[in-house]
C-alpha positions as a printed Julia matrix, in Angstrom:
363×3 Matrix{Float64}:
 -10.21  43.86    4.25
 -12.14  40.84    6.3
  -9.08  38.26    6.13
  -6.16  41.2     6.89
  -3.27  40.8     5.04
  -2.76  36.83    5.78
  -3.34  33.99    3.32
  -5.22  30.67    4.54
  -2.92  28.16    5.7
  -4.12  24.38    6.73
  -2.92  23.52   10.05
  -0.59  20.38   10.02
  -2.38  18.25   12.42
  -6.11  17.25   11.66
  -8.56  19.41   14.28
 -10.61  16.5    14.16
  -8.11  14.71   15.97
  -8.57  17.1    18.97
 -12.07  17.24   18.84
 -12.84  14.92   22.0
 -10.38  17.34   24.36
 -11.97  19.64   26.72
 -11.67  23.75   26.32
  -9.16  23.74   29.26
  -6.9   20.83   27.28
  -7.04  22.5    23.98
  -6.05  25.89   25.55
  -3.18  24.19   27.11
  -1.94  22.75   24.16
  -2.22  25.92   22.25
  -0.71  28.17   24.54
   1.82  25.91   25.88
   2.75  24.44   23.03
   1.65  26.55   20.23
  -0.46  23.65   18.29
  -2.94  25.18   15.73
  -4.6   22.38   15.03
  -5.89  23.15   19.16
  -6.76  26.54   18.04
  -8.3   25.39   14.35
 -10.44  22.92   16.97
 -11.45  25.71   19.17
 -12.22  28.0    16.13
 -14.32  25.2    14.62
 -16.44  24.05   18.05
 -17.36  27.89   18.91
 -17.09  29.26   15.5
 -20.89  29.02   14.96
 -22.0   30.59   17.7
 -19.37  33.59   18.02
 -20.49  34.16   14.02
 -23.83  34.08   14.69
 -23.69  37.11   16.97
 -21.36  38.94   14.58
 -24.11  38.67   12.01
 -27.16  39.24   13.97
 -25.65  42.63   15.11
 -23.42  43.57   11.98
 -25.5   43.69    8.62
 -22.48  44.29    6.76
 -20.88  40.69    5.85
 -17.43  42.06    5.93
 -17.7   43.96    9.52
 -19.06  40.78   10.65
 -15.97  38.89    9.91
 -13.75  41.19   11.09
 -15.59  40.88   14.19
 -14.99  37.18   13.97
 -11.59  37.46   13.47
 -11.21  40.29   16.36
 -12.49  37.96   18.4
 -10.87  35.4    18.73
  -7.38  37.13   18.57
  -8.62  38.75   21.86
  -8.61  35.27   22.53
  -5.13  34.43   21.79
  -3.97  37.68   23.73
  -6.29  36.82   26.58
  -6.92  33.21   26.8
  -4.02  32.34   29.01
  -5.0   34.27   31.68
  -8.45  33.46   31.98
  -9.53  32.11   35.07
 -12.06  29.56   34.25
 -10.88  28.08   30.94
 -14.03  25.64   31.37
 -16.37  28.37   30.49
 -14.82  29.53   27.38
 -18.35  29.55   25.39
 -19.89  32.32   27.78
 -16.53  34.48   27.44
 -15.91  34.17   23.69
 -20.06  34.84   23.34
 -19.32  38.27   25.38
 -16.23  39.1    23.84
 -18.01  38.69   20.25
 -21.28  40.71   21.89
 -18.85  43.74   22.62
 -16.57  43.18   19.88
 -19.65  43.45   17.21
 -20.8   46.68   18.88
 -17.49  48.45   18.34
 -17.52  47.53   14.78
 -21.41  48.45   14.77
 -20.71  52.07   16.64
 -17.73  52.29   13.8
 -20.05  51.57   11.1
 -23.03  54.06   12.82
 -20.13  57.12   12.59
 -18.73  56.64    9.12
 -21.79  58.79    7.33
 -24.56  60.55    8.67
 -26.91  58.5     6.72
 -25.71  55.17    8.57
 -26.08  57.15   11.8
 -29.89  57.92   11.74
 -30.21  54.4    10.34
 -28.51  52.68   13.02
 -30.91  54.71   16.13
 -33.6   54.16   14.51
 -36.47  53.0    17.59
 -37.1   49.29   18.37
 -40.65  48.11   16.92
 -43.0   48.43   19.24
 -44.4   45.22   19.96
 -42.63  41.32   19.58
 -45.35  40.71   16.54
 -43.42  43.99   14.54
 -40.21  41.89   15.12
 -38.42  39.5    12.81
 -36.45  36.52   14.77
 -33.61  38.24   14.18
 -34.44  41.27   15.37
 -35.64  39.39   18.48
 -32.46  37.07   18.13
 -29.9   40.72   18.75
 -31.96  42.03   21.54
 -31.53  38.18   23.28
 -28.0   38.13   22.48
 -27.62  41.46   24.14
 -29.34  40.64   27.25
 -27.97  37.21   27.46
 -24.05  38.8    27.3
 -25.25  41.17   30.39
 -26.89  38.24   32.88
 -24.74  36.39   35.15
 -22.37  33.54   34.23
 -23.79  31.49   36.32
 -27.18  31.68   34.59
 -25.87  32.7    30.75
 -23.65  29.79   30.47
 -26.71  27.33   30.59
 -28.07  29.49   27.99
 -25.41  29.62   25.71
 -23.97  25.71   26.29
 -28.32  24.9    25.72
 -29.75  27.12   23.29
 -26.89  28.51   21.28
 -24.71  25.45   21.02
 -27.22  22.7    21.16
 -26.05  20.98   24.11
 -28.21  18.93   25.97
 -28.8   19.95   29.85
 -26.61  16.41   30.38
 -23.71  17.55   28.36
 -23.71  21.26   29.28
 -23.79  19.75   32.98
 -20.66  17.61   32.42
 -18.63  20.05   30.39
 -19.08  22.86   33.6
 -19.24  19.96   36.38
 -22.01  20.88   37.8
 -24.77  18.11   38.92
 -27.61  17.75   35.57
 -30.31  18.86   38.41
 -28.2   22.03   39.03
 -28.18  23.23   35.19
 -31.89  22.53   34.29
 -32.44  25.23   37.85
 -30.19  27.15   36.71
 -31.44  27.12   32.83
 -34.89  27.79   33.73
 -33.91  30.89   36.16
 -31.81  32.54   33.53
 -35.49  32.16   30.97
 -37.13  34.0    34.01
 -34.15  36.84   34.18
 -34.13  37.13   30.24
 -37.48  37.61   30.26
 -37.75  39.91   33.08
 -35.03  41.91   31.28
 -36.86  41.99   28.01
 -39.55  43.2    29.57
 -38.29  46.43   31.35
 -37.21  47.48   27.95
 -40.9   47.21   26.92
 -41.13  44.04   25.3
 -43.76  41.25   26.96
 -42.21  37.34   25.79
 -42.54  34.45   27.55
 -40.07  32.01   28.31
 -41.88  29.88   25.46
 -41.2   32.41   23.16
 -37.19  32.6    24.01
 -37.3   28.85   23.69
 -39.02  28.81   20.02
 -36.68  31.78   19.25
 -33.47  30.08   19.77
 -34.98  26.79   18.91
 -35.44  28.41   15.18
 -32.21  30.07   14.89
 -29.99  27.71   13.2
 -26.2   27.76   13.5
 -24.26  30.05   11.43
 -22.19  28.18    9.41
 -18.64  30.28    9.37
 -16.91  30.4     5.83
 -14.11  27.93    5.28
 -11.73  30.59    3.81
 -12.92  33.16    7.48
 -11.63  30.06   10.07
  -8.99  29.14    8.14
  -7.37  32.75    8.09
  -8.49  33.26   11.79
  -6.67  29.63   12.56
  -3.53  31.3    10.46
  -3.89  34.92   12.35
  -4.08  33.16   15.84
  -0.45  30.78   14.5
   1.32  34.19   13.79
   0.27  36.29   16.76
   0.71  33.52   19.32
   4.56  33.45   17.53
   5.11  37.12   18.11
   3.57  38.95   15.36
   1.47  41.83   16.04
  -2.26  41.72   15.68
  -1.95  45.34   13.62
  -0.01  43.31   11.22
  -2.36  40.55   10.76
  -5.44  41.88   10.71
  -7.24  44.89    8.9
  -6.93  48.26   10.73
 -10.57  48.56   12.05
  -9.97  44.78   13.25
  -6.66  45.34   14.89
  -7.92  48.47   17.04
 -11.18  47.03   17.92
  -8.74  44.19   19.7
  -6.96  47.12   21.14
  -9.66  48.3    22.55
 -11.34  45.22   24.1
  -7.89  44.76   25.74
  -7.5   48.08   27.07
 -10.92  47.45   28.26
 -10.52  44.33   29.34
  -6.85  45.12   31.31
  -8.9   48.83   33.32
 -11.31  46.14   35.07
  -8.87  43.84   35.87
  -6.55  46.63   37.68
 -10.0   48.24   39.08
 -11.31  45.05   40.7
  -7.07  44.71   42.21
  -7.14  47.97   43.88
 -10.77  47.55   45.02
  -9.37  44.16   47.02
  -6.57  46.06   47.83
  -8.43  48.81   49.35
 -10.73  46.48   51.48
  -7.48  44.62   52.3
  -5.89  47.68   53.59
  -9.08  48.58   55.44
  -9.21  45.31   57.51
  -5.7   45.45   58.12
  -5.96  49.26   59.95
  -9.11  47.79   62.0
  -7.94  45.27   62.82
  -4.43  47.08   64.26
  -6.4   49.83   65.8
  -8.79  46.84   68.11
  -5.49  45.12   68.93
  -3.92  47.9    69.54
  -6.49  50.03   71.97
  -7.88  46.77   72.97
  -4.92  45.55   74.38
  -3.82  48.93   76.04
  -7.48  48.79   77.86
  -7.06  45.19   79.26
  -3.59  45.84   80.03
  -4.85  48.91   82.25
  -7.7   47.0    83.92
  -4.68  44.32   84.76
  -2.62  46.19   86.49
  -5.55  48.28   88.57
  -4.83  51.4    86.92
  -7.21  53.95   86.35
  -8.02  55.23   82.84
  -6.47  58.83   83.89
  -3.36  57.31   85.36
  -2.77  55.17   82.34
  -3.26  57.64   79.37
  -1.14  60.08   81.74
   1.72  57.87   81.8
   1.42  57.46   85.52
   3.06  54.17   87.65
   3.33  52.42   90.21
   4.04  49.54   92.68
   2.52  46.55   91.52
   1.41  43.61   94.09
   1.04  40.0    92.51
  -0.83  37.55   93.57
   0.12  35.08   91.07
   3.19  34.41   88.95
   3.42  36.35   85.05
   3.85  32.93   83.59
   2.47  29.59   84.18
   4.45  26.1    84.44
   4.96  25.6    80.86
   5.93  29.24   80.37
   2.92  30.53   79.29
   2.08  34.17   79.99
  -1.29  34.02   82.26
  -1.55  37.77   83.67
  -1.22  38.96   87.45
  -2.86  40.86   89.79
  -4.68  40.59   92.92
  -8.22  39.54   93.22
  -9.83  41.72   91.27
  -7.52  41.0    88.54
  -8.23  37.26   88.64
 -11.86  38.25   87.54
 -10.86  40.04   84.67
  -8.44  36.92   83.46
 -11.06  34.61   84.15
 -13.41  36.69   81.87
 -10.93  36.13   78.92
 -10.84  32.45   80.12
  -7.63  32.43   81.36
  -7.1   30.43   85.04
  -4.31  31.43   86.62
  -2.37  28.95   89.29
  -2.04  30.38   92.41
   1.39  31.09   94.12
   2.93  33.56   96.75
   2.6   37.04   97.13
   5.4   38.95   94.77
   6.29  42.55   93.34
   7.09  43.65   90.43
  10.22  46.61   90.56
   9.9   49.56   89.04
  12.74  50.01   86.34
  15.37  52.46   87.76
  14.61  55.62   85.59
  10.83  55.56   86.97
  10.51  56.63   90.64
   8.26  54.67   93.16
   5.27  56.23   94.34
   5.51  54.32   97.81
   8.63  54.43   99.2
  10.38  53.89  102.46
  12.99  55.32  104.71
  15.91  52.74  105.09
């Protein structure tokens, strides 16, 4: 059943009172204070786009309503950890695409006839497609675009915002918004061309303009808000949604967690490699510099030989900072490293008691 096992209940505070708040502020109120009105405002603001995606991908209205609820329940479970809550529009758009496609896959596996219907080939030309068919393909391709190009398309074409409004919401200059919107259209057209659909940027705009925002049924919106209210307070998703919707929510959450772990593991591996390389360079580079500084040959150094070393400069300067040692040739080594040690009387570095001197004198 699309509405799960819950009954609609009006929020205690009208959502209209919060309509002027940003997405980031609404999310903070919902996750920190558990304000139902904040979640209701989010559903009211982004519901038409989410519901439109679900209806275009899913022909069955019950499946579309399940997908709608599942999308917002994924938000309830993952919204508190969003890295960029101000970009909620594109995030919900992408989740709605994935959720609706999982429902479509389930539907195609129910019966053999439905599976065949779901696998029918696309029309060979744009002229043979309806606007709804074309919008479904556009939804899929927009979700695959980089976020910086998908966001302008979602905000301006799907939510109906002006360039100035979208730029203000994202904190971008208006000129940058216009450039990214144009670039997004071009990338979208290129992706459609690779699918064998020759379509101009102007036709893409026309398709978006022609499609009116989907109207979310009031009972569906209210039931979704009530489900979010219960889950944020500890209820299980499977207790407030239908079995199929709860299963899709679990699959989406698992995919998100796996992706997050994969990215974290890749970053950790990169950091480990960098640490190993840095350590190796420091260790072997330091040994080579020390060997040159003390005038040992490479064979002597690695065979553990020692000797008496004459110092023509102190080991430290007047401030106690190590500057090196050695003869005139050693000074050249130091100079090549940007250090000019002060002059000082010649000194002799005594060998450790355990190490016999190579040059001994008879008393």
